[in-house]
N, C-alpha and C positions, 0 to 999 in steps of 0.2 A: 299909595302915596308915601307911607313911611319906607317903602323900600326903595323908593326912587330917590328919597332924601338921603337914605343910608348910603346908595350906591355912588350918589354924587359927592358926599362926605369922603368916601373911600378914594374916589378919583382925584379929590382935591388934595387928599393927604399925599398920596403918591407922586403926585405931580410936585407938591412940596418938598417930598423927600428928594424927588429927582433934581429939583432945582437947587437944594442945599448940598449937591455933589457935583465934582467936576470929574469926568471920567475920561481918563486917557487909555487909548488902545496902543500898548507896545508891539509893533511888528517887527519881528526880527528875522533876518535871512541867515540862515545856519549852513548854507551849501559848501562854506569855506570850510567847515569841521571836516576833517578826514573821515570820520565815523558817520557822517550823514549819509542816511540811505532812506529812498521812499519806501521802502518796505519795511522799515524799523521805526519806532519812536524813541527820539532824544529824550534824555531827561534835561530840560532847560528850565532854569530859574530866574526869577528877578528879585534882587535885594536893593535896598536903598534906606534914606534916613528920615522918610516921610511917611506915618501910617497910611493905609495899612502895611505898608513895605517895611522890612526890619533887615538890618546887616547879618542877622544869625539865621532865619529860616527863608527858604525859597518860596516864591509866589509862582506856582508853576505856569509855563507857557504850554498851548497843546497847537497841535499842527493845524493849520488853515486849510481850506480846500485849494490853495494855490500851493504847488510844490516847493518845498525848501523854505516855506514861510511858517515861523511859530508866532502865535500871538496871544496876549491876555489884555482884558480891559480891566483896570484898576479904578475904583472909585476913590477919589480924595474927598476929604472934607472941604466944602466951599466956605469963603470968607476971604481974609486978608490973602494978598499973593503969596507962594511958598517957592522956596527955593530947594528942589528936589536933586539930590546926588543919587546915582544909581550905577547898577553893574548887572550883567549878566553872567550866571554861573553853569558850568556844565558840569552833569554828575554830581552835583552838589559840593563840589571840591578844588572844581577846574575854574579858577576865575579868568574871565577875559582879561587880555592885557591892557595896557594903559591906565591913565588916571581914571577914577570915577567920571561917570557921564554927569553932564548937568542940565537941568531943565527947569526954568521959571514958569511956575503955574499961575496963570491969572485967576482973577476972582471966580470967574466962570469961564468953564472952557469944556469943550467935548470934541476931541478928534484924534486921528490917528497919527504916531510917529514911527517912521521906518528906521531901521537900525541893521548893521551887519555885525555879526558875531566878531569880535577882534580875536582870533584863534592865536594861542600862543604854543607852539610845538614844545612837548615837554623835553627837560633837558638829559641828555643821555648821559648814563652813569660812567664817568671816567674809570670806574675800577670793574666795569662789566666783564673784563678779561679774566679776572680773578675769580670770579663766582664759580664754585665746585668744589671737588674734594681733591686734597693733594697729598703727595707722601715724599721723602727723601728719595732721589735717585740712587739706585743700588744701595739705599741705606746708609750712605755715608754723610759724614758730617765734619767739617774742618774748622778747627781751632788753634790758638796759640798765643802765649803771653809776649812773645817777642817777633820781630820781623824775620829773625833768623830761623825760627822753629816753627812749623805748623803741623799740629797733630791730625791724623786721619782717624776718625771714630767710627764705629760701626753701630748705629742706632736703628735697630729695626722697628716696626710697628709705629712709624711717625705718622701720625693723621690730623690733617688740618681741613677745616671746613669753613668756607668763605659764602657768605650770603647777604643779601641787601637788606638793610634793617629798615623797612618801612618808607624811607625814602631814597628818591633817585640819585642821591648824591652821596651814598654811604656805602661801607663795607664792614662787616661783623666778622672777625676772625675767630674761630674757636679751635685751640691746638691741644691735642691728647697726644702725648708721647711718654716714654719711659723716663725721659730726662727734663721734660717741661710739660706743664700743664697750666693753660691761661686763656686769656682772651684778649682782642685788641680790637679798637674800633676807628676806622677812617672815615673822615668827613671831608668833602670838598666844598670850599666857599667858592662860588663863581664871582662874588664881587671882587674878591682879592686874590682870584685864581691861586688860593692856597689850599695845601690838605694839612688838616689838623688831625692829630694822632693822639689816642690814650691807650694804654695796655697795663693790664695786671698779670704777672706771672709770679709763681711760689707765694709764700706769704707777705713778702714786704718788697717785692720788685715792681716799682710802679713808674711807668713811662710816661712821660708828656712831652711833645713836641709838634714840629709842623714842617712841612716842605712843598713840593712841587708834583705833578704828574705831567708828562708831556702827551703829545698826539698819539705815540705809539703805546702809551699806558705804563711807561717805566716810571717808578715812582722813587722819588729820592726825598729822605727825611733827616732830620736833626734832632735826637732824642736826648733828654736829660732822665737819668733814673735815680730814684731815692730807694735807700735801703739795702742797696746790693752792690754799688760800685762808690769809687772813692770820690768824696765830695769836691766838686768842681769840674768833674770830668763829663764828658759827653759822647755820645756816639752818634757817627753819620752811616745811614743805612743806604742801600739801592737795591731796588728790586728790578732787574732788567730781563726782558724777554729774550728767549733764545730761539724760540718758534712757539706756534699758538698754544702748546701744550707743556711748555716747560720754561721756568723762570729761575733766575740765579739770584739768591740772595747774598749781600755781603755786608759786614758790621765792622767797621772802625772805631776804635777809641781814640778820644783826644782829650788831653790835658787844659788846665785851666789857661796856658797860654797858647792854645789852639795848635798844639802839636801833637804828632801822633805818638802814641805811647808803645805801639806795637800789638796791643791787644787786639785780636779778630777772631772773628768766627763766622761762618757761613755753610752754604750749601745749594745744589741744585733740587728743584722741586719738579715733581712730574704730575700730570692730573690723572686721577684715578678714574678711569672711564667704567661706565655701566658695564657689568658682565664681566669686568676684569677678575 
């Protein structure tokens, strides 16, 4: 008799707990994600503003018996109506596109909600063609203080390494050469379609500026330097491709009145291929 009462009490408590929750099953179609495969399990998470969801950690979705559908049932606390904002996340870092989704939860609710993952193709790095190792073609560098006289300098062992710096819209330059050691960082802002550049060479040659990159990967920059060039001057740079393994760098100096000073330097760079 006592066992029967205890069992009834447990059933009552379970029913009360269940009735105090509203359970929403989120069903997500992931077939539009390029990495979707029926043979592999994707890492799909749900995040939102109402507990137990958070904007920081994933509530994982699991593959259902239906191909291409991932799902998770989330228990929300019952009570007054709640306004839920949420999004799905791929691989913990790739948020789906668009604004946060909205769902108004009634006081008592238990149902399934179907969705499609709003996949956003990652932006291609506009500097991708520069990634690799580079050296001066024929070890030649050109510079001059006037338009009428350009000197040809022999600069062997110039070595530049270009790498992507964690984001798909950046390029980090590391330069080691007998005449120049330093680094530069290019960052592309897709909202403004501008390239921002910061560089540091020698103890006091700090450069900062911006420019553009075209569809062919040619980059044009306007840079101001502190510590190594006359105050009020700036330089215009161009990085233009001659072929897929060769680009030409040119840099012209301008005065405070936007007039060419005649100061110039530049060179042609070739890709260092493996095994060379």
